[in-house]
Structure formats: C-alpha cells, structure tokens
N, C-alpha and C positions, 0 to 999 in steps of 0.2 A: 470410512473415512471420506474426507475429503481432499479434494485434490486442488494444485496451485499451478499459475499457467508457468510454462517454461520460457516465455518469450510475452514481452509486451513491445507495442509499437510507439518508439518514445514520440511522436507527434502528436500521438493522445494525451502526454502530460507535460505540467510544467518544464520550461527548461529543457530541450529535447537535446542540445548543444551540449549539457553539463557532463563531464564524465560519467557520473553514478545518480540515479535516482533511488530516493526511497520513498516507497508510496503506503499509505495507509490504507486502506480499503475497509468502512466502517460503518455504523447507524449510530443515527442521533440518539438513540433507544439503549445504547449499550455503553452500560457505564465502564467496562474494560477496554474499549476503546478509546475514550476521552484520556484514562492514564496511558496508552499505549502512543497517541499523536502528542501528549505531553511530553513523554521522553523521544520521541522522534524528532520532532521538530528542532531540538537543540543539535541535531547532525546537519543542518543546514549549513552551507558553505559556499564557496566558490566553486568548488570540484563538485558538490553533492545539492541534486535540486532534492526539496521534499514537500509530498502535496499529499492531502488528504482526500478522499474520495468518498464522500458520503453517500451511501444507498439512495436518500430523498432527492439529493441534489444531481447524482450523476448513476443514476440505475442502468443508462444506457453500457458504461464501462465495466458495472458489477456484471451484467447479463454477457457483453461480449467476452469479458476473460472466466466467465464461468464461478464466480466468487459465489459461494453459498454460505461461506461462514464468516463471520467477523468476529473480532479484527483479523486483519490479514496484511502481514506486512510483507512487502516484496523487495531484494534491493536488485536493481537491474545495472548490468554497465554499459557504456555508451552506443552500444548497437540492440540495448534490450534485454539482452540473455539474462534471464534470472538467476542471479549465483547465489542468492538467500532467500528465506523464507520463512516466516514464522506464522503460525496461526493458534488462534487464542490467546490466552493467558496463562500465565504459573500460580497466580491466586485463588482458581477456583471461582472466579466472576466470568457473566458475559456469557 
C-alpha cells in the first residue's frame, strides 16, 4: 500500500497563515486528478487554502513528502498536521 505524510511544512504551500490547507498532489496525465481538483478547489475560502501540486511542476514536493500515487488529497491544520487524506478515486479511473 501507499503511505501519506503525517505532517506538512506549511511554508511549502500557498497561504501558510490559513487555518486549513487542502492540497491535491496530482499529475497532468491523470484524468482522476482533474476531477479531484475540480471538487477540491470549491473548498477555497478565507479559512481554507487550496493548492494543486502537479508532479511535472513541483516534483520536489512530491519527492519531499513521498507521494507515489495520485491523486492524493491532504487536509492539514494550521500546524501542518495532516488530519485527513484521500488517495486515488472512487470510480476506478486514475
């Protein structure tokens, strides 16, 4: 099985001062990633920062956090503690 990080360094991501961060680790070639990002970006607000981290653009972050499967959605609190994670998709694609 795949593992997900338990902690994120909030300065690695957009709006480190937001109380919540929802990050989608993705790949440009992943159809499931596109659908996942379309859902996650709707969560953006004053207290929730959302960010897509595409492997072709930010391979450094995929490597730093050991992301080896996409889409990988992480919900982190203000301290970067990962409170929830979702890996893959529920419709068999990706």
